[in-house]
C-alpha positions as CSV (number, residue, x, y, z in Angstrom):
1,X,-21.4,51.0,-78.5
2,X,-20.2,52.6,-81.4
3,X,-16.7,53.4,-80.3
4,X,-16.2,49.5,-80.1
5,X,-17.8,49.2,-83.5
6,X,-15.6,52.0,-84.7
7,X,-12.3,50.3,-83.0
8,X,-13.0,47.0,-84.9
9,X,-13.5,49.0,-87.9
10,X,-10.0,50.4,-87.7
11,X,-8.7,47.3,-86.2
12,X,-9.4,45.6,-89.4
13,X,-8.0,48.3,-91.4
14,X,-4.7,48.0,-90.1
15,X,-4.9,44.1,-90.3
16,X,-5.6,44.2,-94.3
17,X,-3.0,47.2,-94.9
18,X,0.3,46.1,-92.8
19,X,2.2,49.1,-93.9
20,X,-0.5,51.5,-92.7
21,X,1.9,52.3,-89.8
22,X,4.6,52.3,-91.5
23,X,3.1,55.2,-94.1
24,X,1.9,57.1,-90.6
25,X,5.2,57.1,-89.0
26,X,7.1,58.6,-92.6
27,X,4.9,61.4,-93.0
28,X,6.5,62.8,-89.4
29,X,9.9,61.5,-90.4
30,X,12.4,63.5,-92.5
31,X,14.3,62.3,-95.2
32,X,18.3,62.1,-95.1
33,X,18.2,64.0,-97.8
34,X,15.6,66.5,-96.4
35,X,17.5,66.5,-93.1
36,X,21.0,67.4,-94.5
37,X,19.0,70.3,-96.3
38,X,17.2,71.5,-93.0
39,X,21.0,71.1,-91.6
40,X,23.1,72.6,-94.2
41,X,23.9,76.3,-92.5
42,X,24.5,74.7,-88.7
43,X,26.9,71.8,-89.9
44,X,28.3,74.6,-91.9
45,X,28.6,76.5,-88.4
46,X,29.0,73.8,-86.3
47,X,31.4,71.2,-88.2
48,X,32.7,72.6,-91.5
49,X,34.1,75.5,-90.3
50,X,35.7,73.8,-87.4
51,X,37.5,71.1,-89.6
52,X,38.4,73.6,-91.9
53,X,40.6,75.9,-89.5
54,X,42.1,72.6,-88.1
55,X,42.6,69.8,-90.3
56,X,45.3,71.8,-91.9
57,X,47.8,71.4,-89.2
58,X,49.8,68.4,-88.6
59,X,50.1,68.7,-84.8
60,X,47.7,70.0,-82.1
61,X,48.7,72.7,-80.2
62,X,47.3,75.8,-77.7
63,X,46.6,77.9,-80.6
64,X,44.7,75.5,-82.4
65,X,42.9,74.2,-80.0
66,X,41.9,77.9,-78.6
67,X,40.8,78.4,-81.9
68,X,38.5,75.2,-82.5
69,X,36.8,75.8,-78.6
70,X,36.2,79.5,-80.3
71,X,34.6,77.9,-83.2
72,X,32.3,75.8,-80.9
73,X,31.3,78.0,-78.8
74,X,30.6,80.7,-81.7
75,X,28.6,77.7,-83.1
76,X,26.4,77.3,-79.8
77,X,26.9,74.0,-78.3
78,X,27.8,76.3,-75.4
79,X,30.7,77.0,-73.3
80,X,30.9,74.1,-71.1
81,X,30.4,71.8,-73.6
82,X,32.7,73.1,-76.1
83,X,35.6,73.5,-73.5
84,X,35.1,69.7,-72.4
85,X,35.2,68.4,-75.5
86,X,38.4,70.3,-76.5
87,X,39.6,69.3,-72.7
88,X,40.0,66.0,-73.9
89,X,42.3,66.9,-76.8
90,X,44.7,68.6,-74.6
91,X,44.5,65.3,-72.5
92,X,45.8,63.4,-75.2
93,X,48.9,63.0,-77.2
94,X,48.1,60.6,-80.0
95,X,45.3,62.2,-82.0
96,X,46.1,64.2,-84.7
97,X,44.0,67.2,-86.2
98,X,43.4,65.0,-89.4
99,X,41.1,62.9,-86.8
100,X,39.3,65.9,-85.6
101,X,36.1,64.9,-88.0
102,X,35.4,61.7,-86.7
103,X,36.5,62.8,-83.0
104,X,33.8,65.0,-83.1
105,X,31.4,62.7,-84.8
106,X,31.2,60.6,-81.8
107,X,31.3,62.9,-79.3
108,X,28.2,64.6,-80.2
109,X,26.6,61.2,-80.8
110,X,27.7,60.2,-77.4
111,X,26.4,63.3,-75.7
112,X,22.7,63.0,-77.6
113,X,22.3,59.4,-76.7
114,X,23.4,59.9,-72.9
115,X,20.4,62.5,-72.7
116,X,17.5,60.2,-73.5
117,X,15.3,58.7,-76.3
118,X,13.8,60.6,-78.7
119,X,10.6,58.7,-79.1
120,X,7.9,60.9,-78.1
121,X,6.3,59.4,-74.7
122,X,2.5,57.9,-75.4
123,X,0.2,54.8,-74.0
124,X,-2.8,53.3,-75.8
125,X,-6.0,53.3,-73.5
126,X,-5.3,56.2,-71.5
127,X,-5.3,59.7,-71.0
128,X,-1.9,61.2,-72.5
129,X,-0.9,65.5,-70.9
130,X,1.8,67.2,-72.8
131,X,3.0,70.1,-70.6
132,X,3.9,72.5,-73.4
133,X,5.9,75.3,-71.9
134,X,8.3,77.8,-74.1
135,X,8.7,82.0,-73.7
136,X,6.6,83.4,-76.1
137,X,7.2,83.9,-80.0
138,X,8.8,80.7,-79.5
139,X,6.4,78.5,-81.4
140,X,4.0,76.9,-78.5
141,X,1.0,78.1,-80.3
142,X,1.8,76.4,-83.5
143,X,3.6,73.7,-82.3
144,X,0.5,72.4,-80.2
145,X,-1.4,73.1,-83.7
146,X,0.8,70.3,-85.9
147,X,1.3,67.7,-82.6
148,X,-2.8,68.0,-82.5
149,X,-2.7,67.3,-86.4
150,X,-0.4,64.8,-86.0
151,X,-2.5,62.6,-83.0
152,X,-5.5,63.0,-85.5
153,X,-4.1,61.5,-87.9
154,X,-3.4,58.5,-85.7
155,X,-6.6,58.1,-85.3
156,X,-6.4,60.1,-81.6
157,X,-9.3,62.1,-79.7
158,X,-7.7,65.1,-79.1
159,X,-8.6,67.7,-76.3
160,X,-6.3,71.3,-76.0
161,X,-6.3,73.2,-72.9
162,X,-5.6,77.2,-73.5
163,X,-3.9,77.9,-70.4
164,X,-2.3,80.9,-71.7
165,X,-5.2,83.0,-70.6
166,X,-4.0,86.6,-70.2
167,X,-2.0,87.1,-73.7
168,X,-3.9,89.0,-75.8
169,X,-5.3,86.8,-78.4
170,X,-4.1,83.9,-77.1
171,X,-6.9,82.1,-76.8
172,X,-8.2,82.4,-80.0
173,X,-5.1,82.2,-81.9
174,X,-5.1,78.1,-80.2
175,X,-8.9,78.1,-81.3
176,X,-8.1,78.8,-85.1
177,X,-5.0,76.4,-84.7
178,X,-7.3,73.3,-82.9
179,X,-9.9,74.1,-85.6
180,X,-7.5,73.2,-88.4
181,X,-6.5,70.4,-86.9
182,X,-9.5,68.8,-86.1
183,X,-8.7,68.9,-82.5
184,X,-11.9,70.4,-79.6
185,X,-10.9,73.4,-77.1
186,X,-11.5,74.0,-73.8
187,X,-10.7,77.9,-73.3
188,X,-11.9,80.4,-70.6
189,X,-10.6,83.7,-71.2
190,X,-9.0,85.4,-68.5
191,X,-9.5,82.6,-66.1
192,X,-7.2,81.3,-63.9
193,X,-4.8,78.6,-66.0
194,X,-5.3,75.9,-63.6
195,X,-9.3,76.1,-63.4
196,X,-9.1,75.9,-67.5
197,X,-6.4,72.8,-67.2
198,X,-8.6,70.9,-64.4
199,X,-11.3,71.3,-66.5
200,X,-9.8,69.7,-69.6
201,X,-8.9,67.1,-67.1
202,X,-12.3,66.2,-66.3
203,X,-13.6,66.3,-69.7
204,X,-11.1,64.1,-71.1
205,X,-12.2,61.8,-68.4
206,X,-15.8,62.0,-69.3
207,X,-15.5,62.0,-72.6
208,X,-12.7,59.3,-73.6
209,X,-10.2,61.5,-74.9
210,X,-6.8,60.1,-75.9
211,X,-4.6,64.0,-75.8
212,X,-4.7,66.4,-73.9
213,X,-1.8,68.9,-75.1
214,X,-1.6,72.3,-72.6
215,X,-0.8,75.4,-73.2
216,X,1.1,77.5,-71.1
217,X,2.7,81.5,-70.3
218,X,5.9,82.5,-71.1
219,X,6.1,85.8,-70.3
220,X,10.4,85.9,-68.9
221,X,10.0,89.3,-67.9
222,X,8.7,88.4,-64.9
223,X,10.0,85.2,-64.0
224,X,8.6,84.9,-60.4
225,X,4.8,84.9,-62.0
226,X,5.9,82.7,-64.9
227,X,7.1,80.3,-62.6
228,X,4.3,80.5,-59.6
229,X,1.7,80.5,-62.8
230,X,3.6,77.2,-64.0
231,X,4.3,75.0,-60.6
232,X,0.1,76.0,-60.2
233,X,-0.8,74.5,-63.2
234,X,1.3,71.6,-63.1
235,X,0.3,71.0,-59.5
236,X,-3.0,70.7,-60.7
237,X,-2.4,67.8,-63.3
238,X,-0.1,65.8,-60.4
239,X,-3.4,66.4,-58.4
240,X,-6.2,65.3,-60.8
241,X,-4.2,63.0,-63.5
242,X,-0.8,61.8,-62.3
243,X,-0.2,59.2,-63.7
244,X,-1.4,60.7,-67.6
245,X,1.6,63.2,-67.8
246,X,3.5,62.2,-70.0
247,X,6.0,64.6,-71.2
248,X,6.7,68.4,-70.2
249,X,8.1,69.9,-73.7
250,X,10.3,73.2,-74.1
251,X,9.5,74.6,-77.0
252,X,12.5,76.4,-78.2
253,X,13.1,78.7,-81.1
254,X,16.5,77.2,-83.2
255,X,17.5,80.9,-83.8
256,X,18.0,81.7,-80.1
257,X,21.2,79.8,-80.0
258,X,22.9,79.9,-76.6
259,X,20.4,81.9,-75.3
260,X,18.4,78.6,-75.6
261,X,20.0,77.0,-72.8
262,X,19.0,80.2,-70.5
263,X,15.7,79.6,-71.2
264,X,16.0,76.2,-70.4
265,X,17.3,76.6,-67.1
266,X,14.7,78.7,-66.6
267,X,12.0,76.8,-67.4
268,X,13.7,73.9,-65.4
269,X,13.3,75.8,-62.6
270,X,9.4,75.7,-62.3
271,X,8.4,72.2,-64.3
272,X,10.3,69.0,-64.7
273,X,10.9,69.2,-68.2
274,X,11.2,65.5,-70.1
275,X,12.4,66.8,-73.3
276,X,12.5,69.9,-76.2
277,X,10.8,70.7,-79.6
278,X,13.0,72.7,-81.1
279,X,11.2,75.1,-83.7
280,X,12.2,77.1,-86.9
281,X,15.1,75.1,-87.4
282,X,15.1,75.3,-91.4
283,X,17.7,77.4,-92.3
284,X,19.0,78.2,-89.0
285,X,22.6,78.1,-88.4
286,X,22.1,78.1,-84.2
287,X,21.2,74.1,-84.6
288,X,24.2,73.5,-82.5
289,X,21.6,74.1,-79.3
290,X,20.4,70.9,-79.5
291,X,23.9,69.5,-78.2
292,X,24.3,72.2,-75.3
293,X,21.0,71.2,-74.1
294,X,21.6,67.9,-74.2
295,X,24.7,67.9,-72.4
296,X,24.0,70.4,-69.8
297,X,20.1,69.9,-69.1
298,X,20.3,65.7,-69.7
299,X,17.2,66.6,-71.9
300,X,16.4,65.0,-75.7
301,X,15.2,66.7,-78.2
302,X,11.7,64.6,-79.4
303,X,10.2,67.2,-82.3
304,X,11.7,69.4,-84.5
305,X,10.1,72.3,-86.7
306,X,10.9,72.2,-89.9
307,X,8.7,74.1,-92.3
308,X,4.9,75.8,-92.1
309,X,2.9,73.1,-93.3
310,X,0.8,70.9,-90.5
311,X,2.6,68.0,-91.6
312,X,6.3,70.3,-91.3
313,X,6.1,68.6,-87.1
314,X,9.0,66.0,-87.7
315,X,10.3,63.0,-85.1
316,X,14.2,63.9,-84.2
317,X,16.3,61.4,-84.5
318,X,20.1,62.4,-82.7
319,X,22.5,59.1,-84.9
320,X,20.5,61.2,-88.4
321,X,21.2,64.3,-86.9
322,X,24.8,63.6,-86.5
323,X,25.0,61.9,-89.5
324,X,23.4,64.8,-91.6
325,X,26.1,67.4,-89.9
326,X,28.9,65.1,-90.8
327,X,27.7,64.3,-94.4
């Protein structure tokens, strides 16, 4: 009954203030100037160096194309992606080096858009489960805290499932972030991760939560155990809440560069990934991994971390990303 009146009040406030939703959305969007600053080093590595090397020539030749390919690989867009982009130039005879900037801009845009929508999936009036994966140290715990904060600001009831039950102090760290965000948590230190997730699902159903954020282990040094554990946790979700899983998000540290592609391949073997969150993008020169992930894994980036504040988890926009690289 009280929930009914609360929802009614929220609806009335929204009707009185039509711009309220736009203001909240703006909080999670990075301004174009902010994005340009964030991508300054990546832009120089991925675009600036290539254009400087190529544009000064009158015609393409094999030496120029080889240099271009090498520069793109160094900029962390992946060997296969770099080779494919340059091979297209090898097969044409009309394009001049002066047009390489426009060519790269178009290719990067095509690759990112082909990976799918950048919008985080969410359904109103239902439980929405977000399955968060990634290696230890990538920033999973921080991302979960910031994502919980985002949903709380949107008026959602948020529950965190502490599914990494074996890493020392993992649950305690997650507890601290949950408290900061104002979210509830289900934890059972040292217990089977699947049982923690099961308890979280039951609690969410019984107490009408909007969001469950599931933390998971990320011990790549033992790939077999990692796969077994993640598959088991995913199986608990599939069995008890198959229609509630909105996203399987891989968290990558932007500074890992091409190693991030290897991580993506390992985790995609464990679970069906739907998207990527790239943390620590601010100041990184290795943001080109976004293009490699989109091209080789078919995964869109949906969230980017650009700082330490709770509001520094931002929405990703493919077109704005490319525009910021080239302007």
